[in-house]
C-alpha positions in Angstrom: -81.5 12.8 77.2 -82.0 16.7 77.7 -82.8 19.1 74.4 -79.1 20.0 73.7 -77.3 16.3 73.4 -81.3 15.6 71.5 -80.6 18.4 69.7 -76.3 17.2 69.0 -77.4 13.8 68.1 -79.6 14.6 65.7 -76.6 17.0 64.1 -74.3 14.0 64.4 -77.5 11.9 62.2 -76.8 14.7 59.5 -72.9 14.6 59.2 -73.0 10.8 59.1 -76.1 11.2 56.8 -73.5 13.6 53.8 -71.1 11.1 54.6 -73.3 8.7 53.8 -74.7 10.4 50.7 -71.0 11.9 49.6 -69.7 7.8 49.0 -72.5 7.1 48.0 -71.7 9.8 45.0 -67.9 8.2 45.0 -69.4 4.0 44.2 -71.1 6.1 41.3 -68.3 8.1 39.8 -65.7 4.6 40.0 -68.9 2.0 38.3 -69.0 4.7 35.9 -65.4 4.8 35.6 -65.5 1.0 35.4 -68.3 1.4 32.1 -66.0 3.1 30.9 -62.9 1.2 31.1 -65.2 -1.9 30.1 -65.9 -0.1 26.4 -62.5 -0.8 25.1 -62.4 -3.8 27.1 -66.1 -5.6 26.4 -66.1 -7.6 28.4 -69.8 -9.8 28.5 -70.1 -9.6 32.6 -69.7 -6.0 32.9 -71.9 -5.0 30.6 -74.0 -7.1 32.3 -73.9 -6.3 35.3 -72.6 -3.3 36.1 -75.0 -1.1 35.0 -78.2 -3.0 36.9 -75.5 -1.8 39.4 -74.6 1.8 39.1 -78.7 1.5 39.1 -78.7 0.3 42.6 -76.4 3.0 43.8 -78.7 5.6 41.8 -81.6 4.1 43.6 -80.0 5.0 47.3 -78.6 7.9 46.8 -81.6 9.2 45.6 -83.1 8.1 48.8 -80.3 8.7 50.6 -80.9 12.4 49.4 -84.3 12.2 50.4 -83.6 11.6 53.9 -81.6 13.7 54.8 -83.2 16.6 53.7 -86.1 14.9 55.8 -84.1 15.3 59.0 -81.3 18.7 58.2 -84.9 20.5 58.4 -86.6 18.1 60.5 -82.8 19.5 63.2 -82.8 23.2 62.7 -86.9 23.1 62.8 -85.9 21.5 67.1 -83.0 23.8 66.9 -85.8 26.9 66.3 -87.9 25.9 68.6 -86.1 24.6 71.2 -83.8 28.3 71.6 -81.2 25.6 70.7 -78.1 28.8 70.6 -79.8 30.3 74.0 -78.9 26.7 75.7 -75.3 25.8 74.0 -74.6 29.8 74.9 -75.7 28.5 78.5 -74.1 25.5 79.3 -71.0 27.5 77.6 -71.4 29.4 81.1 -72.4 27.0 82.7 -69.0 25.3 81.8 -67.4 28.7 82.7 -68.0 29.0 86.5 -68.1 24.9 86.9 -71.8 24.4 87.7 
């Protein structure tokens, strides 16, 4: 795999991790809303299970955030070390002249 393709794949993974982070945040918010609604309802099963669900999703979110920070830094460093901006410019030139 050439350097530019590798960098583009790394950027794609960063975007997917960001999407996963947003999805987990949305799940936490939804569980929180159900917990609030259940304050009025007082369903015992919801009272028992929702806090555990909330904690597991929050733990997953923490893991995702850690992985995202690590991989975004790795991607940025890879791009800097391999002068990816120049490679992108060269690719545009090559595409324009038909190479």
